C-alpha positions in Angstrom: 71.5 -126.1 27.6 73.2 -125.7 31.0 75.8 -128.2 32.2 74.7 -129.7 35.5 77.3 -130.1 38.1 77.2 -133.5 39.8 80.7 -133.6 41.3 80.8 -132.1 44.8 81.8 -133.2 48.2 80.2 -132.6 51.6 80.5 -133.4 55.2 78.5 -132.6 58.2 78.4 -132.2 62.0 75.4 -132.0 64.2 75.2 -128.2 63.8 76.5 -127.5 60.2 77.0 -128.8 56.7 80.3 -128.2 54.8 79.8 -128.3 51.0 82.7 -128.0 48.5 81.7 -127.3 44.9 84.5 -127.2 42.2 84.1 -124.6 39.4 87.3 -124.3 37.5 87.8 -122.0 34.5 85.0 -119.6 35.3 84.7 -116.5 37.3 82.2 -116.7 40.2 80.7 -113.7 42.1 78.2 -113.5 44.9 75.6 -112.6 42.4 75.8 -116.1 40.9 74.7 -117.7 44.3 71.1 -118.0 45.4 70.3 -119.5 48.8 67.2 -119.8 51.0 66.4 -121.9 54.0 65.9 -125.1 52.0 67.1 -124.3 48.4 70.6 -123.7 47.1 71.4 -122.7 43.5 74.7 -121.8 41.8 74.4 -120.5 38.2 77.6 -119.7 36.4 77.0 -120.1 32.7 77.3 -122.7 31.3 77.4 -124.5 34.7 74.4 -125.0 37.0 74.1 -126.5 40.4 70.8 -126.9 42.2 70.0 -128.7 45.5 66.8 -129.1 47.5 68.4 -129.4 51.0 67.4 -132.3 53.3 66.3 -130.0 56.1 66.0 -126.2 56.7 69.2 -124.1 57.3 69.9 -120.7 58.7 70.5 -118.8 55.5 71.3 -115.5 57.3 74.4 -116.8 59.1 75.5 -119.3 56.4 78.5 -118.3 54.4 80.1 -119.0 51.0 83.8 -118.5 50.3 85.0 -118.2 46.7 88.6 -118.9 45.7 91.0 -121.1 43.6 88.1 -122.3 41.4 86.1 -123.7 44.4 83.1 -122.5 46.3 83.1 -123.6 49.9 79.7 -123.4 51.7 79.2 -123.4 55.5 75.5 -124.1 56.0 74.3 -123.9 59.6 71.3 -126.2 60.5 68.3 -124.8 62.2 67.9 -128.0 64.2 70.9 -130.0 65.5 70.6 -133.4 63.8 72.5 -135.6 61.4 71.2 -135.7 57.8 70.8 -138.9 55.8 71.8 -137.1 52.6 72.6 -133.6 51.4 69.5 -133.3 49.2 65.9 -134.3 49.6 65.5 -137.8 48.2 62.4 -139.4 46.5 60.8 -136.0 45.7 58.5 -135.7 42.7 58.7 -132.9 40.1 55.7 -131.1 41.5 57.1 -131.0 45.0 60.5 -129.8 43.6 58.8 -127.1 41.6 56.8 -126.0 44.6 59.9 -125.8 46.7 61.7 -123.7 44.0 58.8 -121.3 43.7 58.4 -121.1 47.5 62.1 -120.3 47.8 61.9 -117.5 45.3 58.8 -116.0 47.0 60.6 -116.1 50.4 63.6 -114.4 48.9 61.4 -111.6 47.5 59.7 -111.2 50.8 63.0 -111.1 52.6 64.4 -108.5 50.2 61.2 -106.4 50.6 61.5 -106.6 54.4 65.2 -105.6 54.3 64.3 -102.7 52.0 61.5 -101.5 54.4 63.9 -101.9 57.4 66.6 -99.9 55.6 64.0 -97.2 54.8 62.8 -97.1 58.5 66.5 -96.9 59.6 67.2 -94.1 57.2 64.2 -92.2 58.4 65.3 -92.7 62.0 68.8 -91.5 61.1 67.4 -88.4 59.4 65.1 -87.7 62.4 68.1 -88.1 64.8 70.2 -85.8 62.6 67.5 -83.2 62.5 67.0 -83.4 66.3 70.7 -83.1 66.8 70.9 -80.1 64.5 68.0 -78.5 66.3 69.7 -79.1 69.7 72.9 -77.6 68.4 71.1 -74.6 67.0 69.2 -74.2 70.3 72.4 -74.4 72.3 74.0 -71.8 70.0 70.9 -69.5 70.3 71.0 -69.8 74.0 74.7 -69.1 74.1 74.2 -66.0 72.0 71.4 -64.8 74.2 73.6 -65.4 77.3 76.3 -63.4 75.7 73.9 -60.6 74.9 72.6 -60.6 78.5 76.1 -60.5 79.9 76.9 -57.6 77.6 73.8 -55.8 78.5 74.6 -56.2 82.2 78.1 -55.0 81.6 76.9 -51.9 79.7 74.4 -51.2 82.4 77.1 -51.3 85.1 79.3 -49.1 83.0 76.5 -46.6 82.5 75.7 -46.5 86.2 79.4 -46.0 87.0 79.6 -43.2 84.4 76.5 -41.5 85.9 78.0 -41.7 89.4 81.3 -40.2 88.1 79.3 -37.4 86.4 77.4 -36.7 89.7 80.7 -36.6 91.6 82.3 -34.3 89.1 79.3 -31.9 89.2 79.3 -32.0 93.0 83.1 -31.2 93.0 82.5 -28.3 90.6 79.7 -27.0 92.7 81.9 -27.1 95.8 84.7 -25.3 94.0 82.3 -22.7 92.7 81.0 -22.0 96.2 84.5 -21.7 97.5 85.3 -19.2 94.8 82.2 -17.2 95.6 83.1 -17.3 99.3 86.6 -16.0 98.6 85.2 -13.2 96.3 82.8 -12.2 99.1 85.7 -12.1 101.6 87.7 -9.9 99.2 84.7 -7.5 98.9 84.4 -7.3 102.6 88.1 -6.4 102.8 87.6 -3.6 100.2 84.7 -2.2 102.2 86.8 -2.0 105.3 89.5 -0.2 103.4 87.0 2.4 102.1 85.5 2.9 105.5 89.0 3.5 107.0 89.8 6.1 104.2 86.6 8.1 104.9 87.3 8.5 108.6 89.0 11.8 109.8 91.7 11.2 112.4 90.6 13.8 115.2 90.5 12.2 118.6 89.3 9.0 117.1 85.9 10.7 116.2 84.5 11.8 112.9 82.5 15.0 112.5 81.3 14.2 109.0 77.7 12.8 108.8 76.7 10.4 106.2 73.7 11.2 104.1 71.2 8.5 103.5 70.5 7.4 100.0 67.3 8.4 98.2 66.2 4.9 97.1 66.4 3.0 100.4 66.9 4.8 103.8 68.6 1.8 105.4 71.2 1.4 102.7 74.5 3.3 102.7 76.8 4.3 99.8 78.9 1.1 100.4 75.9 -1.1 99.5 75.7 0.8 96.2 79.4 0.1 95.5 78.8 -3.5 96.4 76.1 -3.8 93.8 78.4 -2.2 91.2 81.2 -4.7 91.9 79.0 -7.9 91.8 79.9 -10.6 89.1 77.9 -10.6 85.9 75.4 -13.4 85.1 76.8 -16.5 83.3 76.3 -16.6 79.5 73.3 -18.5 78.2 74.1 -21.9 76.6 73.4 -22.6 72.9 73.8 -25.4 70.4 75.3 -24.9 67.0 73.9 -27.3 64.4 76.2 -28.5 61.6 74.8 -30.2 58.5 77.0 -32.6 56.6 76.5 -34.0 53.1 75.0 -37.5 53.4 77.2 -40.0 51.7 76.8 -43.8 51.8 80.0 -44.7 49.8 83.5 -43.9 51.1 84.6 -42.1 47.9 84.5 -38.3 47.6 81.5 -36.8 45.8 83.7 -35.4 43.0 85.2 -38.8 42.3 82.1 -41.0 42.4 79.4 -41.9 39.9 76.3 -40.8 41.7 73.8 -42.3 39.3 75.3 -45.7 39.3 75.7 -45.7 43.1 72.1 -44.7 43.6 71.0 -47.5 41.2 73.1 -50.0 43.2 71.6 -48.9 46.6 68.1 -49.0 45.1 68.6 -52.6 43.8 69.9 -53.7 47.2 67.0 -52.1 49.1 64.5 -53.7 46.7 66.2 -57.1 47.1 66.0 -56.9 50.9 62.4 -55.9 50.8 61.4 -58.7 48.5 60.6 -61.9 50.5 58.5 -64.7 49.0 55.2 -64.7 50.9 53.6 -67.6 49.0 55.8 -70.4 50.2 53.4 -72.5 52.2 56.0 -75.1 53.2 57.9 -72.3 55.1 55.0 -71.4 57.4 56.4 -73.5 60.3 59.7 -71.6 60.4 60.4 -69.0 63.0 60.4 -65.3 62.2 64.2 -65.2 62.4 64.5 -68.2 60.1 62.6 -66.4 57.4 65.2 -63.6 57.4 67.7 -64.2 54.5 70.4 -62.3 56.4 70.0 -64.5 59.5 70.2 -67.6 57.2 73.4 -66.2 55.5 75.1 -65.8 58.9 74.0 -69.3 59.8 75.5 -70.6 56.5 78.7 -68.7 57.2 79.1 -70.4 60.6 78.5 -73.8 59.1 81.1 -73.1 56.4 83.6 -72.0 59.0 83.2 -75.3 60.8 83.6 -77.4 57.6 79.9 -78.5 57.4 79.6 -77.5 53.7 76.4 -79.4 53.0 74.6 -77.7 55.9 75.9 -74.3 54.7 74.5 -75.0 51.2 71.1 -75.9 52.7 71.1 -72.6 54.6 72.0 -70.6 51.4 69.4 -72.5 49.4 66.6 -71.5 51.8 67.8 -67.9 51.9 67.7 -67.8 48.1 64.2 -69.2 48.1 63.2 -66.3 50.3 65.2 -63.7 48.3 67.0 -64.6 45.1 68.4 -61.1 44.4 71.2 -61.0 47.0 74.5 -61.6 45.2 76.4 -62.5 48.4 74.2 -65.6 48.8 75.3 -66.9 45.4 79.0 -66.0 46.2 78.9 -67.9 49.5 77.2 -70.9 48.0 79.8 -71.0 45.2 82.5 -71.2 47.8 80.7 -74.3 49.3 80.4 -75.9 45.8 84.1 -75.4 45.3 84.8 -77.3 48.6 82.4 -80.1 47.5 83.9 -80.2 44.0 80.5 -79.2 42.4 82.4 -77.1 39.9 79.7 -76.5 37.3 77.3 -75.3 40.1 80.1 -73.0 41.4 80.5 -71.4 37.9 76.7 -70.9 37.7 76.5 -69.2 41.1 79.5 -66.9 40.3 77.9 -65.9 37.0 74.6 -65.1 38.7 76.4 -63.1 41.3 78.2 -61.1 38.6 74.8 -60.4 36.9 73.5 -59.0 40.2 76.6 -57.0 41.0 75.8 -54.3 38.5 76.4 -51.5 38.1 80.1 -51.7 39.2 80.6 -49.3 42.1 83.2 -49.1 44.9 80.8 -50.7 47.3 80.6 -54.0 45.4 84.3 -54.0 44.4 85.4 -56.8 46.8 82.3 -59.0 45.9 83.1 -58.7 42.1 86.8 -59.7 42.8 85.6 -62.8 44.7 83.2 -63.8 42.0 85.8 -63.6 39.3 88.4 -65.5 41.4 86.0 -68.3 42.4 84.7 -68.8 38.9 88.3 -68.8 37.5 89.3 -71.4 40.2 86.4 -73.6 39.1 87.4 -73.3 35.4 91.0 -74.2 36.2 89.9 -77.2 38.2 87.9 -78.3 35.1 91.2 -77.8 33.2 89.7 -74.9 31.2 92.7 -72.7 31.8 92.0 -70.1 29.1 88.6 -69.3 30.7 90.1 -69.3 34.2 92.9 -66.9 33.1 90.2 -64.4 31.7 88.4 -64.3 35.0 91.7 -63.8 37.0 92.7 -61.0 34.7 89.3 -59.4 35.1 89.8 -59.6 38.9 93.2 -57.9 38.5 91.7 -55.0 36.6 89.4 -54.4 39.5 92.1 -54.9 42.2 95.5 -54.5 40.5 97.5 -54.4 43.8 96.4 -57.9 44.9 99.6 -59.9 45.0 97.9 -63.3 45.7 95.7 -63.0 42.6 98.7 -61.9 40.5 100.7 -65.0 41.6 97.8 -67.3 40.8 97.3 -65.6 37.4 101.0 -66.1 36.6 100.7 -69.8 37.3 97.7 -70.1 35.1 99.5 -68.3 32.3 102.2 -70.9 32.4 99.6 -73.7 32.2 97.9 -72.0 29.2 101.3 -71.7 27.4 102.1 -75.4 28.2 98.7 -76.5 26.9 99.1 -74.5 23.7 102.6 -76.0 23.1 101.3 -79.6 23.6 98.5 -79.0 21.1 
């Protein structure tokens, strides 16, 4: 049976009622107080206080302060007036029961309305966030397009300037060549004059020797034949020499590489990039560029660089739904999970990336090192230092000259030794 509290004190003004309810020896929380516009209840086992108020109050603005074993209520009246008493007098049991039930119903309806209002507000916030994100992406896309346009104009100007320089250089070469030909012609004319002076006989300034005409052309003299003999030869014909190089995708020399494993790795990467899920109906509204896993990976990298790790995870998740065979997507998402302290998810993503980074070839060396280091970091943050040390040592086997990994591995070794000594 509850103990009804009858001792309380109250006073009033025209606008408010001040009620003091002593509750010593018990711990009171806001959950123990129930108040509507005309019903007040305080239930702190084994004590119980109940009051059907004289007139309605503003239960939204009314307050209750708990401290020093006393609950002090400030109840604001809906209408300014002086009450004859705190509670409703001369009320039968049926009316009191009706008022109690009505108060509970009103409380449920108010709670439902608040829940609906919170839901609407949350949806509006989501909509606003989505619109803001779309505006940011649109602004970023426009900025990139403007940069591309500026770069295109710059390249066009440089190309036009290069063409003009080429034309000027060709014109200058042509002028120089014409000048050389003119000088050579003048030299030939000088040689002709010298030969003509040598053939003359100095007898009174006249020559008795008659020149015989040539057989081919009557109007040509022997000097024209000599001129033909002394003309420059024709320029050499241009030609192109084709050189064929051995096609190599990887930077290692052919004698040092494992061709079969490298070809297998390239084949897996090509298949992964060709595989895009075409049966995702919910992705039909996306743009073509947003259906590209590489574009989504770049978008996630930008979000990660700005510290928006949740948005980066969303971008990587969508990219993995489109193509789940790209190991870099798992690696990047693992880095986000490390920042968000989702350590088990980071371990899962690193393990999946290591499964896809097979066979081990020089092209995926850096990716394998990152996978081992990130998984080892997640293990260490979970205080699983032995497993973390194994991953760091595996990374050192791949990249033994990495000083940063060596320092971290040495710290983990000390932690493992300390843990073993404590046990």
